[in-house]
C-alpha positions in Angstrom: 48.1 12.4 -35.4 45.5 10.9 -37.1 46.1 8.0 -34.5 45.2 11.1 -31.9 42.5 12.3 -33.5 41.0 8.5 -33.8 41.7 7.7 -29.9 39.9 11.5 -29.0 37.0 10.4 -31.8 36.6 7.0 -30.2 36.7 8.7 -26.6 34.0 11.0 -27.2 31.9 8.6 -28.7 32.6 6.5 -25.3 31.6 9.5 -23.6 28.4 10.0 -25.3 27.2 6.8 -25.2 27.7 6.9 -21.3 25.9 10.5 -21.4 23.2 9.1 -23.2 22.7 5.8 -21.2 22.7 8.1 -18.2 19.9 10.2 -19.5 17.8 7.0 -20.7 18.2 5.8 -16.9 17.2 8.9 -15.4 14.3 9.3 -18.1 12.9 5.7 -16.9 13.3 6.5 -13.6 11.1 9.7 -13.8 8.8 7.9 -15.9 8.5 5.4 -12.8 8.2 7.8 -10.5 5.9 9.5 -12.0 3.6 6.4 -12.4 4.3 5.5 -8.6 4.2 9.0 -7.3 0.4 9.3 -7.8 -0.2 6.3 -5.4 -1.5 7.1 -2.1 0.9 6.9 0.7 0.0 6.8 4.6 -1.3 4.4 7.5 -4.1 4.4 9.8 -4.7 2.5 13.5 -8.3 1.8 13.9 -10.6 0.6 16.9 -14.0 -0.5 16.2 -17.5 1.1 17.3 -18.9 -2.0 18.6 -17.9 -5.9 18.3 -16.4 -8.5 16.1 -15.8 -11.8 16.2 -13.5 -14.6 15.2 -13.2 -18.3 14.9 -10.5 -20.6 14.0 -11.4 -20.3 10.4 -13.3 -17.2 10.2 -13.5 -13.1 10.7 -16.5 -10.9 11.1 -15.8 -6.9 11.7 -18.0 -4.8 13.5 -19.4 -2.3 10.6 -17.9 1.1 12.1 -14.7 2.2 13.6 -12.6 5.1 14.1 -9.3 5.9 13.1 -7.4 7.7 15.9 -4.0 7.9 13.7 -3.6 8.6 10.4 -0.3 9.9 9.0 0.8 10.8 5.3 -1.7 11.3 2.9 -4.4 10.2 4.9 -3.8 12.6 7.6 -3.6 15.3 5.1 -7.2 14.5 3.3 -8.6 14.4 7.3 -8.9 10.7 8.2 -7.7 11.1 11.6 -10.2 10.7 14.3 -12.8 10.0 11.5 -14.9 7.0 10.7 -14.2 3.9 8.8 -16.9 1.4 7.5 -16.2 -2.0 7.2 -18.1 -5.1 5.9 -20.0 -7.0 8.1 -19.6 -10.2 6.1 -18.3 -13.2 7.7 -15.4 -14.1 5.8 -14.3 -18.1 6.4 -12.5 -20.8 5.3 -9.2 -19.2 6.6 -6.1 -20.5 7.7 -2.7 -19.7 8.0 -2.3 -20.2 4.2 -3.4 -16.8 2.5 -7.3 -17.2 1.1 -7.6 -15.7 -2.2 -10.8 -13.2 -1.4 -12.5 -10.7 -3.7 -14.6 -8.8 -1.7 -15.0 -4.9 -2.8 -15.6 -2.4 -0.2 -14.1 -4.2 2.4 -13.2 -0.8 4.2 -14.4 2.3 3.3 -13.4 5.5 4.6 -13.7 8.1 5.7 -16.8 9.8 7.1 -17.4 12.6 10.2 -16.5 10.8 13.3 -17.8 11.1 16.8 -14.4 12.4 17.9 -14.7 15.4 15.5 -13.0 14.1 12.3 -14.2 15.6 9.6 -13.7 12.7 7.0 -12.3 13.1 3.5 -14.0 15.1 0.4 -16.1 13.3 -0.7 -17.2 11.4 2.2 -15.7 7.6 2.1 -13.6 8.6 -0.9 -11.6 5.6 -0.5 -12.5 1.7 -1.3 -10.2 -1.0 0.0 -11.1 -4.0 -1.9 -9.8 -7.5 0.2 -7.6 -9.7 -2.2 -6.0 -12.3 0.3 -6.9 -12.7 4.1 -4.7 -15.1 6.4 -5.5 -16.2 9.9 -2.2 -16.0 11.7 -3.0 -17.2 15.0 -5.9 -18.5 17.0 -5.6 -19.7 20.6 -9.8 -20.2 21.5 -10.8 -20.3 24.7 -10.5 -18.8 27.4 -8.7 -16.2 25.9 -9.9 -15.9 22.1 -6.5 -14.1 21.1 -6.3 -14.3 17.5 -4.5 -12.4 14.6 -5.0 -11.9 10.9 -3.2 -10.7 8.1 -4.8 -9.3 5.0 -3.9 -7.6 1.5 -5.7 -5.9 -1.2 -6.1 -2.8 -3.3 -6.9 1.0 -2.1 -9.3 3.0 -4.9 -9.6 6.7 -4.7 -12.9 7.7 -5.8 -12.3 11.2 -6.3 -9.5 9.8 -9.1 -6.5 11.6 -8.0 -4.4 9.1 -7.0 -3.9 5.9 -8.9 -5.1 2.2 -7.3 -2.5 1.3 -4.6 -1.5 -1.9 -2.8 -2.4 -1.8 0.9 -2.0 -4.0 3.6 -3.4 -4.6 7.1 -2.9 -6.2 10.4 -5.7 -7.2 13.1 -5.8 -8.7 16.3 -8.4 -10.0 19.0 -7.4 -9.3 22.5 -10.5 -11.3 23.6 -13.8 -13.0 22.2 -15.0 -9.5 20.4 -12.2 -6.8 21.4 -10.2 -5.9 18.4 -8.0 -3.4 16.2 -6.3 -2.9 13.5 -3.5 -1.2 11.3 -3.4 -0.1 7.9 -0.7 0.7 5.5 -0.1 1.6 1.8 2.6 -0.1 0.2 4.7 2.4 -1.7 8.2 1.7 -3.0 11.2 3.6 -1.4 13.1 6.0 -3.1 16.1 3.9 -2.8 14.3 1.2 -4.7 13.7 3.5 -7.5 17.5 4.6 -7.7 18.7 1.4 -7.7 16.4 0.5 -10.6 17.4 3.5 -12.3 21.5 2.5 -11.7 20.7 -1.0 -13.1 18.9 0.4 -16.1 21.9 2.4 -17.0 24.4 -0.2 -16.5 21.9 -2.1 -18.8 22.3 0.4 -21.5 25.8 0.8 -21.5 26.5 -2.7 -21.7 24.1 -2.8 -24.7 25.9 0.0 -26.6 29.0 -1.7 -26.0 27.7 -5.2 -27.3 
């Protein structure tokens, strides 16, 4: 009888430890989700109003462009068909190796646009700081086809969303004509779920040790 009681007591302790580990993992997942859930999530497709230029080692953008496609939070917040303001400063010293940059307000959006977009509230609510830029291809004359990829941090000046990593790809189809796509980088729910499972397993190993 004492052996059975002891066995049941040990089993109960193991079950309690397992429950605690699972609860701890779920709590950690909730904390991660809360921290990451405040990040802005969306994508843009953009065409310039005016001309840009590129060389084998530099990029210059037009000062204004229209975001004719927006998804996710950007669509909800009135970005589609609104204007984006870009820095017109030439970024030089580029190559196929990512170059570290520190250019605040490389993109600002969105303001009311000629295609009927309302812009954000307040106008130009989002600032994008460029932190890295790569020239992924350059053909030169006569086609002047080239492409670039960039990365940085987007900040919500209304302080609703947390600073969010973002990337963009930009391509020239000629000497001055280009377009680009812009995406925020937010972890998938699957990634968060795997993190919770790992945390639970780690907690169990520690308790058994």
